[in-house]
TORMI-549453 format. One record per atom (N, C-alpha, C): residue number from 1; residue in one letter; x, y, z. Coordinates in steps of 0.2 Angstrom, whole numbers, plus 5000, padded with zeros to 4 digits. Each point is the difference from the previous one (the first is absolute). Layout:
REM TORMI-549453
BAVO    i  aa    c1    c2    c3
BAVO  NUM   A     X     Y     Z
...
END
This chain:
REM TORMI-549453
BAVO    i  aa    c1    c2    c3
BAVO    1   X  4709  4846  4916
BAVO    1   X  5002  5003  4999
BAVO    1   X  4999  5010  5000
BAVO    2   X  5006  5001  5004
BAVO    2   X  4996  5008  4998
BAVO    2   X  5006  5003  4993
BAVO    3   X  4997  5005  5002
BAVO    3   X  5001  5005  4993
BAVO    3   X  5008  5001  5002
BAVO    4   X  5007  5001  4993
BAVO    4   X  5006  5000  5000
BAVO    4   X  4999  5008  5000
BAVO    5   X  5006  5005  5003
BAVO    5   X  4998  5007  4998
BAVO    5   X  5001  5001  4994
BAVO    6   X  5000  5005  4997
BAVO    6   X  5001  5002  4992
BAVO    6   X  5007  5004  5002
BAVO    7   X  5005  4996  4994
BAVO    7   X  5006  5002  4999
BAVO    7   X  5000  5007  4996
BAVO    8   X  5001  5004  5002
BAVO    8   X  5000  5008  4995
BAVO    8   X  5006  4998  4997
BAVO    9   X  5001  5005  4993
BAVO    9   X  5004  5001  4997
BAVO    9   X  5006  5004  5004
BAVO   10   X  4998  5005  5005
BAVO   10   X  5004  5004  5002
BAVO   10   X  5005  4997  5008
BAVO   11   X  4997  4992  4998
BAVO   11   X  5001  4996  5005
BAVO   11   X  5006  4997  4999
BAVO   12   X  5000  4999  4992
BAVO   12   X  5004  4993  4999
BAVO   12   X  5006  5007  4996
BAVO   13   X  5000  5005  4998
BAVO   13   X  5003  5006  4999
BAVO   13   X  5005  5003  5001
BAVO   14   X  4998  4997  5008
BAVO   14   X  5003  5009  5004
BAVO   14   X  5009  5001  4999
BAVO   15   X  4999  5007  4999
BAVO   15   X  5006  5003  5001
BAVO   15   X  5005  4998  5005
BAVO   16   X  5008  4995  4996
BAVO   16   X  5004  5003  5006
BAVO   16   X  5003  5003  5004
BAVO   17   X  5001  5001  5006
BAVO   17   X  5004  5007  5003
BAVO   17   X  5006  5002  4998
BAVO   18   X  4998  5006  4998
BAVO   18   X  5006  5004  4996
BAVO   18   X  5008  4999  5003
BAVO   19   X  5004  5001  4999
BAVO   19   X  5007  4998  5003
BAVO   19   X  5002  5008  5002
BAVO   20   X  5005  5001  5006
BAVO   20   X  5002  5006  4998
BAVO   20   X  5005  5002  4998
BAVO   21   X  5001  5005  4996
BAVO   21   X  5007  5002  4999
BAVO   21   X  5008  4998  5002
BAVO   22   X  5002  4995  4996
BAVO   22   X  5006  4996  5004
BAVO   22   X  5006  5008  5004
BAVO   23   X  4999  5006  4997
BAVO   23   X  5003  5007  5004
BAVO   23   X  4997  5000  5006
BAVO   24   X  4992  4999  5001
BAVO   24   X  4997  5001  5009
BAVO   24   X  5000  4994  5003
BAVO   25   X  5001  4994  4996
BAVO   25   X  5002  4995  5005
BAVO   25   X  5006  5003  5003
BAVO   26   X  5005  4997  4996
BAVO   26   X  5005  5001  5004
BAVO   26   X  5002  5004  5003
BAVO   27   X  4996  5006  5000
BAVO   27   X  5005  5005  5005
BAVO   27   X  4993  5000  5005
BAVO   28   X  4995  4998  4999
BAVO   28   X  4998  4996  5009
BAVO   28   X  5003  4994  5004
BAVO   29   X  5000  4996  4996
BAVO   29   X  5007  4996  5004
BAVO   29   X  5006  5003  5004
BAVO   30   X  5002  5005  4998
BAVO   30   X  5006  5003  4999
BAVO   30   X  4997  5004  5010
BAVO   31   X  4993  5003  4996
BAVO   31   X  5001  5003  5009
BAVO   31   X  4995  4996  5003
BAVO   32   X  4999  4996  5000
BAVO   32   X  4996  4994  5005
BAVO   32   X  5006  4996  5004
BAVO   33   X  5006  5000  4998
BAVO   33   X  5005  4995  5002
BAVO   33   X  5001  5004  5006
BAVO   34   X  5000  4999  5005
BAVO   34   X  5002  5002  5007
BAVO   34   X  5006  4998  5000
BAVO   35   X  5005  4998  4998
BAVO   35   X  5008  5000  4999
BAVO   35   X  5002  5005  4998
BAVO   36   X  4998  5004  4996
BAVO   36   X  5003  5005  4996
BAVO   36   X  4996  5006  5001
BAVO   37   X  4996  5001  5006
BAVO   37   X  4997  5005  5004
BAVO   37   X  5003  5007  5000
BAVO   38   X  5008  4997  5004
BAVO   38   X  5005  5006  5000
BAVO   38   X  5002  5004  4993
BAVO   39   X  4997  4998  4996
BAVO   39   X  5001  5001  4992
BAVO   39   X  4996  5004  4996
BAVO   40   X  4992  4993  5001
BAVO   40   X  4995  5003  4995
BAVO   40   X  4994  4998  5008
BAVO   41   X  4994  5004  4998
BAVO   41   X  4996  4998  5005
BAVO   41   X  4993  5003  4999
BAVO   42   X  4995  5001  5002
BAVO   42   X  4993  5002  5001
BAVO   42   X  5003  5006  5007
BAVO   43   X  4994  5003  4998
BAVO   43   X  5002  5005  5005
BAVO   43   X  4994  5001  5004
BAVO   44   X  5001  5002  5006
BAVO   44   X  4999  4997  5006
BAVO   44   X  4992  4998  5000
BAVO   45   X  4994  5004  4998
BAVO   45   X  4993  4996  4997
BAVO   45   X  4998  4998  4993
BAVO   46   X  5007  4998  4998
BAVO   46   X  5001  4994  4997
BAVO   46   X  4995  5003  4992
BAVO   47   X  4998  5005  5000
BAVO   47   X  5000  5003  4991
BAVO   47   X  5004  5003  4996
BAVO   48   X  5006  4999  5001
BAVO   48   X  5003  5005  4997
BAVO   48   X  5007  4995  5001
BAVO   49   X  5005  5000  4994
BAVO   49   X  5008  4994  5002
BAVO   49   X  5003  5007  4998
BAVO   50   X  5005  4997  5004
BAVO   50   X  5007  5005  5002
BAVO   50   X  5007  4996  4999
BAVO   51   X  5003  5003  4995
BAVO   51   X  5006  5000  4999
BAVO   51   X  5006  5003  5005
BAVO   52   X  5003  4997  5006
BAVO   52   X  5003  5003  5007
BAVO   52   X  5008  5000  4996
BAVO   53   X  5003  4997  4996
BAVO   53   X  5006  5002  4995
BAVO   53   X  5001  4996  4997
BAVO   54   X  5001  5005  4993
BAVO   54   X  4995  4999  4992
BAVO   54   X  5010  4997  4997
BAVO   55   X  5007  5004  5004
BAVO   55   X  5003  4996  4998
BAVO   55   X  5002  4990  5001
BAVO   56   X  4997  5000  5005
BAVO   56   X  5000  4994  5001
BAVO   56   X  4994  4996  4997
BAVO   57   X  4995  5004  5000
BAVO   57   X  4994  4996  4997
BAVO   57   X  5004  4998  4992
BAVO   58   X  5003  5007  4996
BAVO   58   X  5002  4997  4994
BAVO   58   X  5004  4994  4999
BAVO   59   X  5003  5002  5005
BAVO   59   X  5007  4994  4998
BAVO   59   X  4999  4993  5004
BAVO   60   X  4995  4998  5004
BAVO   60   X  5001  4994  5005
BAVO   60   X  4991  4995  4999
BAVO   61   X  4995  5006  4995
BAVO   61   X  4993  4998  5002
BAVO   61   X  4998  5001  4994
BAVO   62   X  5001  5004  4994
BAVO   62   X  5000  5003  4993
BAVO   62   X  5000  4994  4995
BAVO   63   X  5007  4995  5001
BAVO   63   X  5001  4997  4996
BAVO   63   X  4997  4994  5002
BAVO   64   X  4998  4997  5005
BAVO   64   X  4996  4994  5003
BAVO   64   X  4999  5000  4997
BAVO   65   X  4994  5003  4996
BAVO   65   X  4993  4999  4996
BAVO   65   X  4999  5003  4995
BAVO   66   X  5004  5006  4995
BAVO   66   X  4999  5003  4995
BAVO   66   X  5007  4999  4999
BAVO   67   X  5001  5003  4992
BAVO   67   X  5004  5000  4997
BAVO   67   X  5006  5005  4999
BAVO   68   X  4998  5004  5006
BAVO   68   X  5006  5005  5000
BAVO   68   X  5001  5005  5007
BAVO   69   X  5002  5003  5003
BAVO   69   X  5002  5002  5005
BAVO   69   X  4999  5007  5001
BAVO   70   X  4997  5002  4997
BAVO   70   X  4999  5008  4999
BAVO   70   X  4994  5002  5003
BAVO   71   X  5000  5003  5007
BAVO   71   X  4994  5004  5005
BAVO   71   X  4997  5002  4995
BAVO   72   X  5005  5007  4996
BAVO   72   X  4993  5005  4995
BAVO   72   X  4996  4997  4995
BAVO   73   X  5002  4994  4997
BAVO   73   X  4995  4996  4997
BAVO   73   X  4996  4999  5004
BAVO   74   X  5001  4997  5007
BAVO   74   X  4994  4997  5002
BAVO   74   X  4994  5005  5002
BAVO   75   X  5005  5007  5002
BAVO   75   X  4993  5007  5002
BAVO   75   X  4999  5000  4993
BAVO   76   X  5000  4998  4995
BAVO   76   X  4998  5001  4993
BAVO   76   X  4995  4996  4998
BAVO   77   X  5001  4993  5002
BAVO   77   X  4996  4996  5000
BAVO   77   X  4994  5000  5005
BAVO   78   X  5001  5002  5006
BAVO   78   X  4992  5003  5004
BAVO   78   X  4999  5006  5000
BAVO   79   X  5003  5005  4996
BAVO   79   X  4995  5005  4996
BAVO   79   X  4994  4997  4997
BAVO   80   X  5003  4994  4997
BAVO   80   X  4996  5000  4991
BAVO   80   X  4995  4996  5004
BAVO   81   X  5000  4997  5005
BAVO   81   X  4993  4995  5002
BAVO   81   X  4998  5006  5006
BAVO   82   X  5002  5006  5001
BAVO   82   X  4995  5005  5001
BAVO   82   X  5001  4999  5006
BAVO   83   X  5006  5000  5003
BAVO   83   X  5003  5001  5010
BAVO   83   X  5002  5009  4997
BAVO   84   X  4998  5000  5007
BAVO   84   X  5003  5007  5000
BAVO   84   X  5004  5003  5006
BAVO   85   X  5004  5004  5001
BAVO   85   X  5006  5001  5005
BAVO   85   X  4998  5003  5005
BAVO   86   X  4999  4998  5009
BAVO   86   X  4994  5002  5002
BAVO   86   X  5003  5006  5008
BAVO   87   X  5008  4999  5000
BAVO   87   X  5003  5003  5002
BAVO   87   X  5007  5001  5001
BAVO   88   X  5003  5008  5002
BAVO   88   X  5005  5002  4997
BAVO   88   X  5005  4997  5002
BAVO   89   X  5001  4998  5008
BAVO   89   X  5007  4999  5001
BAVO   89   X  5001  4994  5001
BAVO   90   X  4995  4995  4995
BAVO   90   X  5003  4991  5000
BAVO   90   X  4994  4999  4993
BAVO   91   X  5004  4994  4998
BAVO   91   X  4997  4998  4991
BAVO   91   X  4993  4994  5004
BAVO   92   X  4995  5005  5001
BAVO   92   X  4993  4996  5001
BAVO   92   X  4996  5002  4993
BAVO   93   X  4998  4995  4999
BAVO   93   X  4995  4999  4995
BAVO   93   X  4991  4999  4999
BAVO   94   X  4997  5002  5001
BAVO   94   X  4993  4999  5000
BAVO   94   X  4995  4997  4995
BAVO   95   X  4998  4995  4999
BAVO   95   X  4995  4997  4994
BAVO   95   X  4993  4997  5003
BAVO   96   X  4994  5001  5001
BAVO   96   X  4996  5002  5004
BAVO   96   X  4995  4991  4999
BAVO   97   X  5004  4995  4995
BAVO   97   X  4997  4995  5001
BAVO   97   X  5007  4993  4999
BAVO   98   X  5008  5004  5002
BAVO   98   X  5006  4999  5000
BAVO   98   X  4999  5000  5012
BAVO   99   X  4996  4995  5001
BAVO   99   X  5001  5001  5010
BAVO   99   X  5000  4992  5001
BAVO  100   X  5003  5001  5007
BAVO  100   X  5001  4996  5006
BAVO  100   X  4996  4994  4999
BAVO  101   X  5001  4994  4999
BAVO  101   X  4994  4992  5000
BAVO  101   X  4996  5003  4992
BAVO  102   X  4998  5003  4997
BAVO  102   X  4996  5001  4994
BAVO  102   X  5006  4999  4993
BAVO  103   X  5002  4995  5001
BAVO  103   X  5003  4994  4994
BAVO  103   X  4996  5000  4995
BAVO  104   X  4995  4999  5003
BAVO  104   X  4993  4998  4993
BAVO  104   X  4997  5005  4995
BAVO  105   X  5004  5006  5002
BAVO  105   X  4998  5007  4997
BAVO  105   X  5005  5003  4997
BAVO  106   X  5006  4993  4997
BAVO  106   X  5005  5005  4997
BAVO  106   X  4998  5000  4993
BAVO  107   X  4995  4995  4999
BAVO  107   X  4996  5000  4992
BAVO  107   X  4999  5004  4996
BAVO  108   X  4998  5004  5007
BAVO  108   X  4994  5008  4998
BAVO  108   X  5007  5006  4998
BAVO  109   X  5005  5001  5001
BAVO  109   X  5005  5005  4999
BAVO  109   X  5001  4999  4994
BAVO  110   X  4998  5004  4996
BAVO  110   X  5002  5001  4989
BAVO  110   X  5005  5004  5002
BAVO  111   X  5006  5000  4992
BAVO  111   X  5003  5004  5001
BAVO  111   X  4999  5005  4995
BAVO  112   X  5001  5007  5004
BAVO  112   X  4998  5006  4996
BAVO  112   X  5003  4999  4993
BAVO  113   X  4997  5004  4994
BAVO  113   X  5000  5001  4994
BAVO  113   X  5006  5008  5000
BAVO  114   X  5006  5000  4994
BAVO  114   X  5003  5006  5004
BAVO  114   X  5000  5004  4993
BAVO  115   X  5000  5006  5000
BAVO  115   X  4999  5006  4997
BAVO  115   X  5005  5003  4999
BAVO  116   X  5005  4997  4999
BAVO  116   X  5008  5004  5000
BAVO  116   X  5002  5001  4995
BAVO  117   X  5008  5001  5000
BAVO  117   X  5004  5001  4995
BAVO  117   X  5005  4993  5001
BAVO  118   X  5002  5001  4994
BAVO  118   X  5002  4994  4998
BAVO  118   X  5006  4994  5003
BAVO  119   X  5002  5006  5004
BAVO  119   X  5006  4997  5005
BAVO  119   X  4995  4996  5007
BAVO  120   X  4996  5004  5001
BAVO  120   X  4996  4996  5006
BAVO  120   X  4997  4994  4997
BAVO  121   X  4997  4999  4995
BAVO  121   X  4997  4996  4997
BAVO  121   X  5005  4994  4999
BAVO  122   X  5007  5000  4996
BAVO  122   X  5003  4994  4999
BAVO  122   X  5005  4999  5008
BAVO  123   X  4999  5005  5006
BAVO  123   X  5002  4995  5004
BAVO  123   X  4994  4999  5003
BAVO  124   X  4993  4999  5002
BAVO  124   X  4995  4997  5000
BAVO  124   X  5001  4993  4999
BAVO  125   X  5002  5001  4992
BAVO  125   X  5000  4993  4997
BAVO  125   X  5006  4995  5000
BAVO  126   X  5005  5003  5003
BAVO  126   X  5006  4997  5004
BAVO  126   X  4999  4998  5006
BAVO  127   X  4997  5002  5004
BAVO  127   X  4996  4996  5005
BAVO  127   X  4994  4995  4999
BAVO  128   X  4997  5003  4996
BAVO  128   X  4996  4994  4997
BAVO  128   X  5005  4991  4999
BAVO  129   X  5005  5004  4994
BAVO  129   X  5002  4995  4996
BAVO  129   X  5003  4994  5007
BAVO  130   X  5004  5006  5006
BAVO  130   X  5002  4995  5007
BAVO  130   X  4996  4995  5003
BAVO  131   X  4994  5004  5001
BAVO  131   X  4995  4996  5003
BAVO  131   X  4998  4994  4996
BAVO  132   X  4999  4998  4992
BAVO  132   X  4997  4995  4999
BAVO  132   X  5005  4997  4999
BAVO  133   X  5006  5002  5000
BAVO  133   X  5003  4996  4997
BAVO  133   X  5005  4994  5007
BAVO  134   X  4999  5005  5007
BAVO  134   X  4999  4996  5005
BAVO  134   X  4998  4997  5003
BAVO  135   X  4990  5000  4998
BAVO  135   X  4997  4999  5002
BAVO  135   X  4998  4992  5001
BAVO  136   X  4996  4995  5004
BAVO  136   X  4999  4993  5001
BAVO  136   X  4993  5002  5001
BAVO  137   X  4998  4992  5002
BAVO  137   X  4994  4999  5001
BAVO  137   X  5000  5001  5010
BAVO  138   X  4994  5000  5000
BAVO  138   X  5001  5006  5009
BAVO  138   X  5002  4994  5004
BAVO  139   X  5000  4993  4998
BAVO  139   X  5001  4993  5005
BAVO  139   X  5005  5002  4998
BAVO  140   X  5004  4999  4996
BAVO  140   X  5009  4998  5000
BAVO  140   X  5001  5007  5002
BAVO  141   X  5000  5005  5001
BAVO  141   X  5002  5004  5003
BAVO  141   X  5002  5002  5007
BAVO  142   X  4993  4997  5002
BAVO  142   X  4998  4999  5008
BAVO  142   X  5005  4995  5003
BAVO  143   X  5001  4994  4996
BAVO  143   X  5004  4996  5002
BAVO  143   X  5008  5001  5000
BAVO  144   X  5002  5005  4995
BAVO  144   X  5005  5004  4997
BAVO  144   X  5003  5005  5008
BAVO  145   X  4995  5002  5000
BAVO  145   X  5000  5006  5006
BAVO  145   X  5001  4997  5008
BAVO  146   X  4996  4994  5001
BAVO  146   X  4998  4997  5007
BAVO  146   X  5010  4993  4999
BAVO  147   X  5004  5001  4996
BAVO  147   X  5004  4997  5000
BAVO  147   X  5007  5005  5002
BAVO  148   X  4998  5008  4998
BAVO  148   X  5006  5004  5001
BAVO  148   X  4996  5002  5006
BAVO  149   X  4996  5002  5003
BAVO  149   X  4997  5000  5006
BAVO  149   X  5004  4996  5005
BAVO  150   X  5000  4993  5000
BAVO  150   X  5003  4996  5002
BAVO  150   X  5006  5001  5002
BAVO  151   X  5004  5000  4994
BAVO  151   X  5008  4999  5001
BAVO  151   X  5001  5010  5001
BAVO  152   X  4996  5003  5001
BAVO  152   X  5003  5007  5003
BAVO  152   X  4998  4998  5010
BAVO  153   X  4996  4997  5000
BAVO  153   X  4999  4996  5006
BAVO  153   X  5006  4995  5004
BAVO  154   X  5000  4999  4995
BAVO  154   X  5006  4995  5003
BAVO  154   X  5008  5003  5001
BAVO  155   X  5002  5005  4994
BAVO  155   X  5003  5005  5001
BAVO  155   X  5003  5003  5008
BAVO  156   X  4991  5004  5001
BAVO  156   X  4999  5003  5009
BAVO  156   X  5006  4995  5003
BAVO  157   X  4993  4994  5001
BAVO  157   X  5004  4994  5002
BAVO  157   X  5007  5001  5005
BAVO  158   X  5003  4998  4991
BAVO  158   X  5007  4998  5000
BAVO  158   X  5003  5005  5004
BAVO  159   X  4999  5008  4996
BAVO  159   X  5006  5008  5004
BAVO  159   X  4997  5000  5007
BAVO  160   X  4992  4998  5003
BAVO  160   X  5001  5001  5007
BAVO  160   X  5004  4994  5003
BAVO  161   X  5001  4994  4999
BAVO  161   X  5003  4995  5001
BAVO  161   X  5010  5005  5000
BAVO  162   X  5002  5001  4996
BAVO  162   X  5007  5003  4999
BAVO  162   X  5000  5006  5004
BAVO  163   X  4993  5004  4999
BAVO  163   X  5004  5005  5007
BAVO  163   X  5001  4997  5008
BAVO  164   X  4995  4995  5001
BAVO  164   X  4999  4998  5008
BAVO  164   X  5006  4998  5001
BAVO  165   X  5004  4995  4993
BAVO  165   X  5007  4997  5002
BAVO  165   X  5005  5006  5001
BAVO  166   X  5002  5005  4996
BAVO  166   X  5003  5006  5000
BAVO  166   X  4999  5000  5005
BAVO  167   X  4996  5004  5004
BAVO  167   X  4997  5003  5006
BAVO  167   X  5004  4994  5006
BAVO  168   X  4999  4994  5000
BAVO  168   X  5001  4997  5004
BAVO  168   X  5008  5000  5000
BAVO  169   X  5005  5000  4996
BAVO  169   X  5006  4999  4998
BAVO  169   X  5005  5006  5002
BAVO  170   X  4996  5007  5000
BAVO  170   X  5002  5007  5002
BAVO  170   X  4998  4997  5010
BAVO  171   X  4997  4997  5002
BAVO  171   X  4999  5001  5008
BAVO  171   X  5004  4996  5000
BAVO  172   X  5003  4993  4998
BAVO  172   X  5002  4995  5003
BAVO  172   X  5009  5005  4997
BAVO  173   X  5002  5004  4997
BAVO  173   X  5005  5002  4999
BAVO  173   X  5000  5006  5006
BAVO  174   X  4996  5004  5001
BAVO  174   X  5000  5004  5006
BAVO  174   X  5003  4997  5005
BAVO  175   X  4997  4994  5003
BAVO  175   X  5002  4994  5005
BAVO  175   X  5007  5000  5001
BAVO  176   X  5003  4997  4994
BAVO  176   X  5006  4998  5000
BAVO  176   X  5005  5006  5000
BAVO  177   X  4998  5006  4997
BAVO  177   X  5003  5005  5000
BAVO  177   X  5000  5003  5009
BAVO  178   X  4994  4998  5003
BAVO  178   X  5001  5003  5009
BAVO  178   X  5004  4996  5001
BAVO  179   X  5001  4991  4997
BAVO  179   X  5003  4996  5006
BAVO  179   X  5005  5001  5000
BAVO  180   X  5004  5003  4993
BAVO  180   X  5006  5001  4998
BAVO  180   X  5003  5006  5005
BAVO  181   X  4995  5004  5001
BAVO  181   X  5003  5006  5004
BAVO  181   X  5002  4996  5009
BAVO  182   X  4994  4999  5000
BAVO  182   X  5001  4995  5006
BAVO  182   X  5006  4998  5001
BAVO  183   X  5002  4996  4995
BAVO  183   X  5008  4995  5001
BAVO  183   X  5006  5004  5001
BAVO  184   X  5000  5007  4996
BAVO  184   X  5005  5005  4999
BAVO  184   X  5000  5003  5006
BAVO  185   X  4996  5002  5002
BAVO  185   X  4996  5004  5007
BAVO  185   X  5005  4995  5009
BAVO  186   X  4996  4995  4999
BAVO  186   X  5004  4994  5006
BAVO  186   X  5006  5001  4997
BAVO  187   X  5004  4997  4994
BAVO  187   X  5007  4999  4998
BAVO  187   X  5006  5005  5004
BAVO  188   X  4997  5007  4999
BAVO  188   X  5002  5007  5002
BAVO  188   X  5000  5000  5005
BAVO  189   X  4994  4999  5003
BAVO  189   X  5002  5001  5008
BAVO  189   X  5004  4995  5002
BAVO  190   X  4998  4995  4999
BAVO  190   X  5005  4993  5004
BAVO  190   X  5006  5001  5001
BAVO  191   X  5002  5003  4991
BAVO  191   X  5007  5003  4998
BAVO  191   X  5004  5004  5008
BAVO  192   X  4995  5006  4998
BAVO  192   X  5003  5005  5007
BAVO  192   X  4999  4999  5005
BAVO  193   X  4998  4996  5004
BAVO  193   X  4997  4999  5007
BAVO  193   X  5008  4996  5001
BAVO  194   X  5001  4994  4996
BAVO  194   X  5005  4998  5000
BAVO  194   X  5007  5002  4999
BAVO  195   X  5001  5007  4997
BAVO  195   X  5006  5005  5000
BAVO  195   X  5002  5002  5007
BAVO  196   X  4991  5003  5003
BAVO  196   X  5002  5000  5006
BAVO  196   X  5003  4998  5008
BAVO  197   X  4996  4994  4998
BAVO  197   X  5001  4995  5003
BAVO  197   X  5008  4999  5002
BAVO  198   X  5003  5001  4993
BAVO  198   X  5007  4999  4998
BAVO  198   X  5003  5006  5004
BAVO  199   X  4999  5004  5001
BAVO  199   X  5004  5008  5002
BAVO  199   X  4999  4999  5006
BAVO  200   X  4993  4997  5004
BAVO  200   X  5000  5000  5007
BAVO  200   X  5006  4996  5004
BAVO  201   X  4999  4994  4997
BAVO  201   X  5005  4994  5002
BAVO  201   X  5006  4998  4995
BAVO  202   X  5005  5004  5000
BAVO  202   X  5004  4999  4997
BAVO  202   X  5003  4992  5003
BAVO  203   X  5003  4998  4993
BAVO  203   X  5002  4992  5003
BAVO  203   X  5006  5001  5001
BAVO  204   X  5004  4996  5007
BAVO  204   X  5007  5001  5001
BAVO  204   X  5000  4992  5002
BAVO  205   X  5006  4997  4997
BAVO  205   X  5004  4993  5000
BAVO  205   X  5005  5001  5004
BAVO  206   X  5000  4995  5003
BAVO  206   X  5005  4997  5003
BAVO  206   X  5003  4992  4998
BAVO  207   X  5008  5003  4995
BAVO  207   X  5003  4992  4997
BAVO  207   X  4996  4998  4995
BAVO  208   X  4996  5006  4998
BAVO  208   X  4995  4997  4995
BAVO  208   X  4993  4998  5001
BAVO  209   X  5000  4999  5006
BAVO  209   X  4992  4999  5003
BAVO  209   X  4998  5005  4999
BAVO  210   X  4993  5001  4998
BAVO  210   X  4995  5005  5003
BAVO  210   X  4998  4999  5006
BAVO  211   X  4999  5008  5003
BAVO  211   X  4999  4999  5007
BAVO  211   X  4993  5002  5001
BAVO  212   X  4994  4998  5005
BAVO  212   X  4995  5001  5003
BAVO  212   X  5000  5007  5002
BAVO  213   X  4993  5003  5000
BAVO  213   X  5000  5004  5006
BAVO  213   X  5005  5003  5006
BAVO  214   X  4997  4997  5001
BAVO  214   X  5002  4998  5010
BAVO  214   X  5007  4997  4999
BAVO  215   X  5005  4999  4996
BAVO  215   X  5008  4997  4999
BAVO  215   X  5003  5006  5000
BAVO  216   X  4997  5006  4994
BAVO  216   X  5003  5005  5000
BAVO  216   X  5000  5003  5005
BAVO  217   X  4993  5002  5003
BAVO  217   X  5002  5005  5006
BAVO  217   X  5004  4997  5004
BAVO  218   X  5001  4991  5002
BAVO  218   X  5005  4998  5006
BAVO  218   X  5005  5004  4997
BAVO  219   X  5005  4998  4994
BAVO  219   X  5004  5003  4997
BAVO  219   X  5003  5005  5002
BAVO  220   X  4994  5007  4997
BAVO  220   X  5000  5004  5002
BAVO  220   X  5005  5005  5005
BAVO  221   X  4995  4996  5008
BAVO  221   X  5002  5002  5008
BAVO  221   X  5005  4995  5001
BAVO  222   X  5003  4996  4997
BAVO  222   X  5006  4997  5002
BAVO  222   X  5008  5004  4996
BAVO  223   X  4997  5002  4993
BAVO  223   X  5004  5006  5001
BAVO  223   X  5000  5006  5001
BAVO  224   X  4997  5002  5005
BAVO  224   X  4999  5007  5001
BAVO  224   X  5004  4998  5007
BAVO  225   X  5000  4995  5004
BAVO  225   X  5005  4997  5007
BAVO  225   X  5006  4999  4999
BAVO  226   X  5000  4998  4995
BAVO  226   X  5008  4999  4999
BAVO  226   X  5003  5007  4999
BAVO  227   X  4999  5004  4998
BAVO  227   X  5001  5006  4999
BAVO  227   X  5003  5005  5008
END
C-alpha cells in the first residue's frame, strides 16, 4: 500500500472564508438586480454604483432590505465603508473592492474608524444599530430578496397586461364613436334627401287618393283645356 499523504494542522484548521458586512451584501444585491436599473445600477464600466433617482430609491428600495428609508443614512454608511462620490451631476459612488462581478471581494472592505465629533459618532452608531437589528444570514437575505424580486416581476407583468387592456378598450371606444358619427351622418343625409324629394314632388290627391306623377301631369293638362 502506498503511503497516505500527511495531513497538516493547517489543513484541518482552515479558517472559514469571512462573510461580507450585511450592509455591503444588501447594497450589492440592489445594484445587481436588473429590474431596478432605472433607480440604482452599475455605471457603464461596472466600477461604481449609481443611484439615479434618490427619492424613489429611498421610498421603494431601501425599506426592502434596511430598517429605514433615509437616503442620507445610506450615503453615510457608504462613506463609512470607504466609498467616495466621484461625480458632481449624479450620485455615483466608487470603491475599488466594490465592482461588478467581484462579489467575493466584499469581505475585504473594512469600516473606517471615525475621529469626529459626538454627533457624527452618534449618527454612525445609529446606523450600526439599524444594520445589526435588520441583519440576517446571507442565505435568508438572499431568499427574502429573491421573493421580493419575483413579486416585483409579477406586478410589472400585471401592469403591462392592464396597460394593454386599457389601450384595447380605448381603441374600441374610438371605433364605436366613429360608427355612431357615420350613422348620424347617414340619418341626417337621408332625412334631407327625403325633404328635397317632397318639395320637388308635391302630393296631389283626388277624392283622397294619392296620384302618381303621370296622373298629376294629366290632371293639370285637362284643367288647362277646360279653361
